[in-house]
C-alpha positions as CSV (number, residue, x, y, z in Angstrom):
1,M,-12.7,12.5,35.0
2,S,-11.6,15.8,33.5
3,N,-13.8,18.3,31.8
4,K,-12.0,21.5,30.7
5,P,-13.0,24.1,28.2
6,S,-10.5,25.4,25.6
7,Q,-12.0,28.3,23.7
8,G,-15.2,26.5,22.7
9,L,-13.9,23.0,23.0
10,V,-14.5,20.7,26.0
11,L,-12.2,17.8,26.6
12,N,-13.7,15.0,28.7
13,I,-11.5,12.1,29.7
14,R,-13.2,9.1,31.4
15,H,-11.1,6.3,32.9
16,E,-12.6,2.9,33.3
17,L,-10.4,0.0,34.4
18,D,-8.0,-0.6,31.5
19,S,-9.7,1.8,29.1
20,V,-10.1,5.5,28.5
21,T,-12.7,7.4,26.6
22,V,-11.6,10.8,25.3
23,S,-14.6,13.0,24.2
24,L,-14.1,16.2,22.3
25,I,-17.1,18.4,22.5
26,G,-17.9,21.6,20.7
27,D,-15.9,23.7,18.2
28,G,-12.2,22.9,17.8
29,S,-11.5,25.8,15.4
30,N,-9.9,28.1,17.9
31,I,-8.0,25.8,20.2
32,F,-4.6,26.3,21.9
33,G,-2.9,23.0,21.2
34,Q,-0.7,23.0,24.2
35,R,-3.6,23.1,26.6
36,I,-5.2,20.0,25.0
37,R,-1.8,18.3,24.8
38,D,-1.2,18.8,28.5
39,E,-4.6,17.2,29.4
40,L,-3.9,14.2,27.2
41,T,-0.4,13.8,28.7
42,G,-2.0,12.4,31.8
43,V,-3.4,9.5,29.8
44,T,0.1,8.6,28.4
45,T,1.7,8.6,31.9
46,H,0.2,5.2,32.6
47,P,-1.0,4.0,29.1
48,P,-4.3,2.1,29.2
49,K,-4.9,-1.0,27.0
50,H,-7.6,0.7,25.0
51,V,-8.5,4.3,24.1
52,V,-11.6,5.5,22.3
53,F,-11.9,9.0,20.8
54,D,-15.6,9.9,20.9
55,L,-16.0,12.7,18.3
56,S,-19.8,12.5,18.2
57,E,-20.2,16.0,19.6
58,L,-17.2,17.7,17.9
59,T,-18.6,20.2,15.4
60,F,-15.4,21.5,13.8
61,I,-11.7,20.4,13.7
62,N,-8.6,22.4,12.6
63,S,-5.1,21.2,11.8
64,V,-3.8,22.1,15.2
65,L,-6.3,19.7,16.8
66,V,-5.6,17.0,14.2
67,G,-1.9,17.3,15.0
68,V,-2.5,16.9,18.8
69,I,-4.6,13.8,18.2
70,V,-2.0,12.3,15.8
71,E,0.8,13.0,18.3
72,F,-1.3,11.4,21.1
73,V,-2.1,8.3,19.0
74,V,1.5,7.7,17.9
75,R,2.7,7.9,21.5
76,L,0.1,5.4,22.7
77,Q,0.6,3.0,19.8
78,R,4.3,2.8,20.8
79,E,3.1,1.6,24.2
80,G,0.8,-1.1,22.6
81,T,-2.5,0.7,23.3
82,K,-5.4,-0.2,21.1
83,L,-7.0,2.9,19.7
84,E,-10.2,3.7,17.8
85,L,-12.1,6.8,16.8
86,C,-15.8,6.8,16.8
87,E,-18.7,8.9,15.5
88,A,-16.7,11.5,13.5
89,K,-19.0,13.1,11.0
90,G,-19.3,16.0,8.6
91,Q,-16.4,18.4,8.4
92,V,-14.6,16.5,11.2
93,L,-14.6,13.2,9.3
94,E,-13.7,14.9,6.0
95,V,-10.6,16.6,7.6
96,L,-9.5,13.5,9.4
97,R,-9.7,11.5,6.1
98,N,-7.9,14.2,4.2
99,C,-5.1,14.1,6.8
100,N,-4.9,10.2,6.4
101,V,-5.7,9.7,10.1
102,E,-7.4,6.4,9.1
103,R,-3.9,5.0,8.6
104,L,-3.2,5.4,12.3
105,L,-6.4,4.2,14.0
106,R,-9.6,2.4,13.3
107,F,-12.7,4.5,12.5
108,E,-16.0,3.3,14.0
109,K,-19.3,4.3,12.4
110,A,-21.9,6.2,14.4
């Protein structure tokens, strides 16, 4: 399990058998994209069958973080990984919808 801060954002990656849960916690407005990208690269080294993005505790998202998520999703989809995003709400859900992220992965309601 990984739990690293990135200027107000905590990235928690939990591995369980053939699945991974990626939780983004806090404020993603001031992130350094490469740092988050590097953490997520570990997941793509040996792609799991299923990845869940838990955004229940993400309070704000910016375009840099959306780009990192989309890049990660596209890479895993090429490997056949099933992906879903759960519990996005408020500003986070609005930004993801405005960026058409729903075209790439299934949104699950809270």
